[in-house]
C-alpha positions in Angstrom: 94.5 122.9 81.6 96.8 120.0 80.6 95.4 116.6 80.4 95.4 115.0 83.9 96.2 111.6 82.6 99.4 112.9 81.0 100.4 114.5 84.3 99.7 111.3 86.2 101.7 109.2 83.8 104.6 111.6 83.8 104.7 111.5 87.6 104.6 107.7 87.6 107.5 107.6 85.2 109.5 110.1 87.2 109.1 108.1 90.4 109.9 104.9 88.5 106.7 103.2 89.5 105.1 100.5 87.4 101.4 100.7 86.6 100.9 97.6 88.7 102.5 99.2 91.7 100.4 102.4 91.4 97.2 100.4 90.8 97.9 98.4 94.0 98.3 101.7 95.9 94.9 103.0 94.8 93.1 99.7 95.1 92.4 98.8 91.5 93.7 96.3 89.0 96.6 97.0 86.7 94.2 96.7 83.7 91.8 99.2 85.2 94.7 101.6 86.0 96.0 101.2 82.4 92.5 102.2 81.0 92.5 105.3 83.3 96.0 106.4 82.5 95.4 106.0 78.8 92.2 108.1 79.0 89.8 105.3 78.1 88.1 105.7 81.4 88.3 108.4 84.0 90.0 108.5 87.4 87.6 108.8 90.3 88.1 111.7 92.6 89.2 109.3 95.4 91.9 107.9 93.0 93.1 111.4 92.1 93.4 112.3 95.8 95.3 109.1 96.5 97.6 109.7 93.6 98.3 113.3 94.8 99.3 111.8 98.2 101.5 109.1 96.5 103.4 111.7 94.5 103.5 114.1 97.4 101.8 117.0 95.7 98.7 118.8 96.7 95.5 118.0 94.9 95.3 121.6 93.6 98.9 121.4 92.3 98.1 118.1 90.5 95.0 119.6 88.9 96.3 123.1 88.1 100.1 122.9 87.6 101.7 122.0 84.3 103.6 118.8 83.7 106.8 120.7 83.8 106.0 122.3 87.2 105.0 118.9 88.6 108.2 117.3 87.3 110.3 120.0 88.8 108.6 119.6 92.2 109.2 115.8 92.0 112.8 116.2 91.2 113.4 118.8 93.9 111.8 116.4 96.5 114.0 113.5 95.3 117.1 115.7 95.6 116.2 116.8 99.1 115.7 113.2 100.2 119.1 112.2 98.7 120.9 115.0 100.5 
């Protein structure tokens, strides 16, 4: 399984969100989010659930799919919204 922090960072970058914006959404400081995204500390289960909702993927997809699969899902969703 690919590193969860890498998946979360990639999704954040695809969506164009800052660390501060995502941290606000999950109810933690930007510094705390940075430590989690860099792998220095771990995301709580509740944070992972909230991130899955934010990025409009299922929890199982976030945990099990590759970065490439998640990126493709995100791009497809952004295209369907633009159409």
